[in-house]
N, C-alpha and C positions, 0 to 999 in steps of 0.2 A: 610576212610572206610565207605561204604554205610550203611545207617540206614533206616529201614522200620518202618513206623508208620501209625496210622489212621489219616485221614485228619481232619482238624478243619475248622470251618466256616471261619476263617480268611485266609485260604489257597485258597479260591475259585478263586480269581483274578489270582493268579499264575497258578493254575491248568487249568483255562480257556485258558491262554496264551499258555501253553504247548500243550493242546489238539488241539487248533487252528493251531499252527505251525506244529504239527505232521500230522494233517488232511490235511493241504495244501500240505505238502510234499507227502502224500499218494495219493492224488487225482490229482496231477499235470498231466495236459493233458486231464483229464476227465471233469473238470469243472473249469472255470476260471471266474474272474470278481469280482468287489467290492461288488456287490449285494450278490453273493454267500458267500463271506467271512463274510459279516455282518450277514447273516442268520446262518451260521455255528457258529460264535462267540456267537450270542444270544442263540443258542441251547445249546452250551457248558455251558454258564453261567447259563441258566435256569436249566439244568440238575444238575450241581454242586451245585447250591444254594439250590435246593430241595433235593438232594441225597448225600450230602457230607459225611453223616454217613456211606455210603456203599463203600467209597473210601479208598484205602490204597495207600500210596505214598512212594517214595524213595528219601532220601536226600543224597547228596554226593557233594564233591567239593564246599561246601559252599552254597548249595541251593537245591531246589526241582528239580529233573531231570525227573520224570515221575510218572504215576499213573495207577492204575487198579481198576475196580469196578465190583461189582455184584449188579446190580440195584435192584433185588428182593430178595437178599440174598439166592438164590437158586444155582443150579449148572451151571448157564449160566454166563460166563464172558462177561459183556456188553461192557466194554471198557478196552483198554490197550494202553496207549500213552506215548511215550518217546520223550523228546524234540529232534529235529533233530540233534543238535550239540553233543548230548550225546548218540546217537544210535551207536550200535556196540561195546559197552563197558560192556555188561553183565547186565545192569540195568533191561532190559525187562525180561531176564531169571530169575533174582532174584525175581521180582514182580510176575511173573507167578508161580514160585515155592511156593511163599508165599500164593497166592490166591488158588492154588491147595490144599495146606495143610488145609486151612480154609474150602474149599468145603468138603474135607474128614471129618474134625472135625464136620461139620454140618450134616453128615450122608449120603452124596451122593457118589456114586461109579464112576460116569462119569462126566467129565467137558465138557462143550460145549461153542462154540463161533461162531461168524459169521463176515464176512467182505465182501466188494465188491470183486467180482471174479478177477478183474484186479489189485488188490492190491498184486502184486507178493511178495513184501517184507514181508507183514504180513502172507500170506499163507506159504511162505518158513519158516518164523520164527516158526510158530506153527507146521508145518510138521516136522521140525528138532527137535522138542521137543516131538515127539510121537503122534501128532494129525493126524487123518485121515479125509478125506473128507467124510461127512455123507449125504450131500444133496447139490443140486444146484437149484436156483430158480431165476426168474426174477420178479421184482416189479416196478411199476411206482413210480418215485421219483419226487414229485411236484417241489422241489427246483431246480432240473435239467431239468424239463419239458421233461422227457424221461424215458425210461426203464433202470434199472440198474440190472445187474446180481449179485447175492449174492451167497456166498459159506459158507456152514455150516461145522464146524470141531468139532470133538469130540475125547476124550482120556479117556480110562479106567484107573481110578486111583486106584481102588481096584479090584483085581481079584475075579471073581465069583467062588463059589465052584462047 
């Protein structure tokens, strides 16, 4: 049975590995190469080392299978990563439901997130759970040395009167 808990400092290496593997799967065809992988790995490690307190993870089948974060403890979901071998088994939906409950408990009515626009799997995941497209933008990504299109998604969690 899956178990959701707060991350601990000792989880950083495993969370980095999950984030990196899921990221590589999500960007397949957009950016390749050892240099990009090293940059991404360092970014995950730095983020998780500095922000593990804002991470909630899911354990199942004997190990950590994914994680979700709210970097600024606001209504923005900054990260949601499930190890590729565990995708499609409901772990992402469980984590999303948990983080949405925490967003509501902290007084926010709407949850937001963003991803690169060609990450069809992530866009479909969020749209299937009630998120709608709220914006599109293009930004220069120095790691890719090019422009990347981003999509913002949002979901009303508490109906307004």
